[in-house]
Every structure is written in C-alpha cells, then in structure tokens.
C-alpha positions as CSV (number, residue, x, y, z in Angstrom):
1,M,-74.7,51.7,20.9
2,V,-74.1,53.9,17.8
3,P,-75.9,52.8,14.6
4,E,-72.7,51.7,12.8
5,R,-71.7,49.4,15.7
6,L,-75.1,48.1,16.1
7,Q,-75.3,47.3,12.4
8,L,-72.0,45.4,12.6
9,A,-73.3,43.6,15.7
10,R,-76.5,42.7,13.8
11,T,-74.5,41.3,10.8
12,L,-72.2,39.1,13.3
13,F,-75.5,37.9,14.9
14,K,-77.1,37.0,11.5
15,L,-74.1,34.9,10.8
16,R,-74.6,33.1,14.1
17,I,-78.2,32.4,13.1
18,Y,-77.1,31.1,9.7
19,E,-74.5,28.8,11.3
20,S,-76.5,27.5,14.2
21,N,-78.3,24.2,14.2
22,G,-79.7,22.0,17.0
23,Y,-78.2,22.6,20.4
24,S,-76.0,25.5,19.1
25,F,-79.2,27.4,18.2
26,E,-80.7,26.6,21.5
27,N,-77.7,28.1,23.3
28,L,-77.9,31.2,21.0
29,F,-81.6,31.6,21.8
30,A,-81.0,31.2,25.5
31,S,-78.0,33.7,25.5
32,V,-80.4,36.3,24.0
33,M,-83.6,35.6,25.7
34,Q,-82.3,35.3,29.2
35,Y,-81.1,38.9,29.0
36,A,-84.1,40.0,27.2
37,R,-86.6,38.2,29.6
38,P,-84.9,37.6,32.9
39,D,-87.8,35.3,34.2
40,L,-87.2,33.0,31.3
41,M,-86.0,29.5,32.5
42,K,-84.2,27.3,30.1
43,V,-85.1,23.5,30.6
44,K,-82.3,21.0,30.6
45,P,-83.3,17.6,29.1
46,Y,-83.7,15.0,31.9
47,G,-82.6,11.4,31.0
48,N,-84.6,9.6,28.5
49,Q,-87.6,11.7,29.1
50,G,-86.0,14.7,27.4
51,D,-87.6,18.0,28.1
52,R,-91.1,16.9,27.5
53,G,-91.6,19.4,24.7
54,N,-90.4,22.5,26.7
55,D,-87.1,24.0,25.9
56,A,-87.7,27.2,27.9
57,Y,-90.7,28.9,29.6
58,E,-91.7,31.9,31.6
59,K,-93.6,30.2,34.4
60,E,-95.6,33.4,35.6
61,H,-97.1,33.9,32.1
62,G,-97.6,30.2,31.3
63,R,-95.5,30.9,28.1
64,Y,-93.7,28.0,26.6
65,F,-90.9,27.8,23.9
66,Q,-90.3,24.9,21.8
67,M,-87.3,25.0,19.5
68,Y,-86.7,23.4,16.1
69,A,-83.3,24.3,14.3
70,P,-82.7,22.0,11.4
71,E,-79.7,22.5,9.1
72,D,-81.9,23.1,6.0
73,P,-85.2,24.7,7.1
74,S,-86.6,24.7,3.6
75,S,-86.5,21.0,3.3
76,S,-87.8,20.3,7.0
77,Q,-91.1,22.2,6.9
78,Q,-93.0,18.9,7.2
79,K,-91.0,17.8,10.1
80,A,-91.6,21.1,11.8
81,I,-95.4,20.7,11.4
82,A,-95.2,17.1,12.7
83,K,-93.1,18.2,15.7
84,V,-95.8,20.8,16.5
85,Q,-98.6,18.5,16.4
86,K,-96.9,15.6,18.3
87,D,-95.0,17.5,21.0
88,F,-97.7,19.9,22.0
89,E,-100.4,17.5,22.8
90,A,-98.3,14.3,23.6
91,K,-95.6,16.0,25.7
92,L,-96.2,19.6,26.8
93,L,-99.9,19.5,27.7
94,P,-99.9,16.4,29.9
95,Y,-96.6,17.0,31.7
96,W,-96.0,20.7,32.0
97,G,-99.5,21.8,31.7
98,A,-100.4,19.6,34.6
99,F,-99.0,22.1,37.1
100,C,-98.2,25.1,35.0
101,P,-101.2,25.8,32.7
102,V,-100.3,26.6,29.0
103,K,-101.5,29.9,28.1
104,E,-99.0,30.9,25.3
105,Y,-97.1,28.6,23.0
106,L,-94.3,29.8,20.9
107,F,-92.8,27.5,18.4
108,V,-89.2,28.7,17.8
109,F,-88.2,27.8,14.3
110,N,-84.7,28.7,13.1
111,D,-85.9,29.4,9.5
112,K,-82.6,31.2,8.7
113,Y,-84.7,34.1,7.5
114,S,-86.6,32.0,4.9
115,G,-89.8,32.8,6.6
116,T,-93.0,30.7,7.9
117,N,-95.4,28.6,5.7
118,F,-99.1,28.2,5.6
119,P,-99.4,24.6,6.9
120,L,-97.3,25.5,10.0
121,E,-99.4,28.7,10.6
122,K,-102.6,26.7,10.1
123,T,-101.5,24.0,12.6
124,L,-100.6,26.6,15.2
125,A,-103.9,28.4,14.6
126,E,-105.8,25.0,15.2
127,I,-103.9,24.4,18.4
128,K,-104.7,27.9,19.7
129,S,-108.6,27.4,19.0
130,K,-108.7,23.9,20.2
131,H,-107.0,24.5,23.6
132,S,-108.2,28.1,24.1
133,L,-104.6,29.7,24.2
134,K,-103.9,33.3,24.3
135,V,-101.0,32.9,21.8
136,A,-100.0,30.1,19.6
137,E,-97.4,31.5,17.2
138,V,-94.2,30.7,15.4
139,F,-91.0,32.5,16.7
140,L,-88.7,33.0,13.7
141,A,-85.0,34.1,13.3
142,K,-86.3,37.7,12.7
143,H,-88.0,37.6,16.1
144,L,-84.8,36.5,17.9
145,E,-82.8,39.3,16.0
146,Q,-85.4,41.9,17.3
147,E,-84.9,40.7,20.9
148,F,-81.1,40.9,20.3
149,V,-81.0,44.5,18.9
150,S,-83.2,45.6,21.8
151,L,-80.7,44.5,24.4
152,S,-78.3,46.9,26.2
153,E,-74.8,47.5,24.5
154,D,-73.1,45.4,27.2
155,Q,-75.5,42.6,26.6
156,I,-75.2,42.6,22.8
157,L,-71.3,42.6,23.2
158,M,-71.6,39.5,25.5
159,V,-73.8,37.6,23.0
160,I,-71.5,38.1,20.0
161,S,-68.2,38.3,22.1
162,G,-67.5,41.9,21.3
163,V,-67.4,44.3,18.3
164,P,-64.1,46.1,17.3
165,D,-63.9,49.8,17.8
166,P,-63.2,51.8,14.6
167,A,-62.1,54.7,16.7
168,S,-59.3,52.8,18.2
169,L,-56.1,52.8,16.0
170,E,-53.7,51.5,18.6
171,N,-50.8,49.4,17.8
172,L,-51.7,45.7,17.5
173,D,-50.8,43.2,20.1
174,Y,-48.2,41.2,18.2
175,S,-48.7,38.2,20.6
176,I,-52.4,38.2,19.4
177,V,-51.3,38.6,15.8
178,G,-49.1,35.5,16.2
179,E,-51.9,33.6,17.9
180,V,-54.5,34.5,15.1
181,L,-52.1,33.7,12.3
182,R,-51.1,30.3,14.0
183,H,-54.9,29.5,14.3
184,I,-55.2,30.2,10.4
185,Q,-52.5,27.9,9.6
186,N,-53.7,25.1,11.8
187,L,-56.8,24.8,9.7
188,T,-57.2,22.6,6.7
189,L,-57.6,24.1,3.4
190,S,-60.6,23.1,1.2
191,Y,-60.0,25.7,-1.7
192,V,-56.8,27.1,-3.0
193,E,-56.6,29.5,-5.9
194,S,-53.6,31.3,-7.5
195,G,-52.6,34.7,-6.2
196,K,-53.9,37.9,-7.9
197,L,-51.8,40.8,-8.8
198,V,-54.2,43.6,-9.0
199,V,-54.5,47.0,-7.4
200,P,-58.1,48.2,-7.4
201,N,-59.4,51.2,-5.8
202,V,-60.5,50.2,-2.4
203,E,-63.8,52.2,-2.4
204,D,-64.6,50.6,-5.9
205,K,-64.0,47.2,-4.6
206,I,-66.1,47.8,-1.5
207,E,-69.0,49.0,-3.7
208,F,-68.5,46.1,-6.3
209,N,-68.6,43.4,-3.5
210,G,-71.6,44.9,-1.7
211,L,-69.9,45.6,1.7
212,K,-72.5,47.9,3.1
213,V,-71.5,47.2,6.7
214,F,-67.9,46.2,6.6
215,G,-66.8,48.6,3.8
216,Q,-65.9,51.4,6.4
217,W,-64.0,48.8,8.3
218,M,-61.7,48.1,5.3
219,Q,-61.2,51.7,4.8
220,I,-60.3,52.3,8.5
221,K,-58.1,49.2,8.6
222,Q,-56.2,50.2,5.6
223,R,-54.2,52.7,7.8
224,E,-53.1,49.7,10.2
225,T,-51.9,47.2,7.6
226,W,-48.3,48.5,8.0
227,Q,-48.4,46.6,11.3
228,I,-48.9,43.2,9.5
229,D,-45.8,44.2,7.3
230,E,-43.8,45.0,10.3
231,Y,-44.9,41.5,11.9
232,F,-43.7,39.8,8.9
233,V,-40.4,41.5,9.1
234,R,-39.9,40.4,12.6
235,N,-40.9,36.9,11.7
236,S,-39.0,36.2,8.5
237,D,-40.0,32.5,8.5
238,F,-43.6,33.4,8.1
239,A,-44.7,33.0,4.5
240,R,-47.1,35.7,3.2
241,A,-48.1,33.5,0.2
242,T,-49.1,30.7,2.6
243,L,-51.3,33.1,4.5
244,R,-52.8,34.5,1.2
245,D,-53.8,30.9,0.3
246,Y,-55.6,30.4,3.6
247,L,-57.6,33.7,3.2
248,S,-58.3,33.0,-0.4
249,A,-59.6,29.6,0.6
250,Y,-61.9,31.2,3.4
251,Y,-63.4,33.4,0.7
252,A,-64.0,30.5,-1.6
253,E,-65.6,28.7,1.3
254,S,-67.8,31.8,2.0
255,I,-69.2,31.7,-1.6
256,V,-70.1,28.0,-1.1
257,R,-71.8,28.7,2.3
258,F,-73.6,31.8,1.0
259,P,-74.1,31.3,-2.8
260,T,-75.4,34.0,-5.0
261,D,-78.6,31.9,-5.8
262,S,-79.5,31.6,-2.1
263,E,-82.7,33.0,-0.5
264,I,-80.5,35.5,1.3
265,L,-81.1,39.1,0.3
266,Q,-78.5,40.0,-2.3
267,T,-77.8,43.2,-0.5
268,E,-76.6,41.2,2.5
269,L,-74.5,38.6,0.8
270,G,-71.2,40.5,0.8
271,D,-71.4,41.4,4.5
272,L,-72.3,37.9,5.4
273,R,-69.4,36.4,3.5
274,F,-67.2,39.0,5.2
275,A,-68.5,38.0,8.5
276,F,-68.0,34.3,7.7
277,I,-64.2,34.9,7.0
278,L,-64.0,37.1,10.0
279,D,-65.4,34.3,12.2
280,R,-63.1,31.7,10.6
281,I,-60.0,33.8,11.2
282,A,-60.9,34.7,14.8
283,P,-63.6,32.3,16.2
284,E,-65.3,33.0,19.5
285,T,-63.6,31.9,22.6
286,G,-66.2,33.1,25.0
287,V,-63.9,35.8,26.5
288,A,-65.4,39.0,25.2
289,A,-62.3,41.3,25.7
290,H,-59.9,38.8,24.1
291,D,-62.2,38.0,21.2
292,R,-62.5,41.7,20.5
293,A,-58.8,42.0,20.3
294,R,-58.5,39.0,18.1
295,R,-61.1,40.3,15.7
296,D,-59.4,43.6,15.5
297,V,-56.2,41.8,14.3
298,A,-58.4,39.7,12.0
299,L,-59.8,42.8,10.4
300,V,-56.3,44.3,9.7
301,I,-55.2,41.1,8.2
302,M,-58.3,41.1,5.9
303,A,-57.6,44.7,5.0
304,K,-54.1,43.7,3.9
305,Y,-55.3,40.9,1.6
306,F,-58.4,42.9,0.5
307,E,-56.1,45.5,-1.1
308,T,-54.9,43.0,-3.8
309,C,-58.3,41.1,-4.2
310,D,-56.9,37.8,-2.6
311,I,-60.2,37.9,-0.8
312,F,-63.4,39.2,-2.6
313,E,-63.8,40.0,-6.2
314,E,-61.9,42.5,-8.2
315,P,-64.0,45.3,-9.9
316,T,-63.7,46.0,-13.5
317,N,-61.0,48.4,-14.8
318,V,-58.5,47.5,-12.2
319,T,-54.6,48.0,-12.6
320,T,-52.5,44.9,-12.8
321,G,-49.4,44.8,-10.9
C-alpha cells in the first residue's frame, strides 16, 4: 500500500479506536489480530460464567489477552487496575491455567492513545514476578495500531471497509449518491448553524484546519463536485440548504467529540474531525466494495461544502460572497 493510502487508512483506524468501547472494541481487536496472528482464538462468553478472564488466546504460546475498553479511560484507571488484580488470579489462573499454563499475559487497554500509568505497570510487574511469567504487559491502542499497519493491503481494507482511490475520477454512481444523501437526511440534527458565504483559497483552508492526511483528498475531489451539482439538477426537489445544515451539524458534532483541549495531538485533530464526518456521512456496512463507493461519494459531497466553509473553519482574509 502506498504511503498516502496507508496514512489515510491509519487515520480511519484511529477514529475506530476513539469510537470503540466495550464489545465494539473487542470486535475491532479481533478483526485485526486474527489477521495478524492466525493462531489467535477469540473466546465467546459462556452463560453466566463469562469468559473467565480470557477474551482471546494463543494456545501454543500460553499467551492470553484480556480486554478493557471503557468510554473514558482517563477516569477508569483504578477500575483497570482492579480488573487486572481480580480477574487474573480469581479467573484466568484457576480455570484456563489448569489445562493451558499461562506464560504470557497481555492486558489490552483501549487507552485511546492517552498512555499507560505507573500503578497499572506496577501491578502487572508484580503479577509477572509472583507467577514467573515470561510476559505481563499492557497492550495499548498504539500496539493494536502497529499490528494493523503491518497487515497486508487486502487485510487493512477489510478491517476498515476500504479506502477510496485518489487516482479514480470516474463518474459517480448516482444511485449511491441518492443512498448517501437519504442516509444523511434520515439522521437527527444536534447542531445547526447559519450558512456561510465565503470563498477561501482551498489550499489556505486545508492548512488552516490542519488537514495533513485529508487535504489532498479535498483538492482531488474539487474536480468532481460538478457531479453533485448535476445530481441536484436531476433531483430538483432536493434542497441544497438542508444538506448544508446536516454537514454543518456533523462538523459541530466533530468539535464536541474531538475538542481542541483534548489529549489528542493537535496535529491530528483536523484529520480526526474529518474522518468523523466522513464516517457519519457513509458509515460502514461491512461490504468493503460498497463502502468504498459510498465513501468516494461522501468525499465529493464534503469537497462541495468544504469550498464555502460550511464544514471546517474559514481562514483569515477570505473573500465574502
């Protein structure tokens, strides 16, 4: 996979990390790791016994993975430590360890890139020493990302349901345009702002909003926005202003989801907000080829409304319309 497409895939994957909690994170973990480590077996909870402290394991290596994916990892660190202490000795060792000795223990913590902490590291070190394990470590979002980017191109595309091709400038499938636009208008608006009548330089706006990954996509898709205009002409009952309201609302929602004062690297905020809007316009269906086509449509729609600052901020010294 060429570096530009891999960087886009990585940004889409990071969005999945930030958006995944509980079972959704477990499924994301499994989708990556079962490609990366074919011998990995995901454990399905059994009745009221659950999984006995084992979410997935590699039997041949005695390597166990236990997952914890809270909505807010920064406020759940003590719960993470308690889970390690309780589940390892009360569940994993007496049940799974009885027939498959525990040699390596990986506590998979969806920290959402906030990092580990001293008490958790100390607890794992104590478990390693007490039970003579080869490994007892925390497995963070950055480790799962590394497994992801090491996959083959086909596997990467399967995990994130495809990546649009910047070299493809074929005419849009209008049936998919209609499908995507209907999806947009079926959602409930949370934030609505008045329209903006500005015409900034696209390159200036890309730089101003920190679109390091998606900037080139906006430049490429500028060439295709005529197809959205043509769709509107063919469907005269479709209100452009209404669509603008929805996209503006998505942008406002992305700011709430990824605020400027968050722990996320400031250099990634713009691209994560962009990926959030893209996912809202064209959420995954699980069919990679179809999802790729829908994302291509979504990118052209975003390019159309990016021009007039209905999504993302206008840089200084723009021309009012």
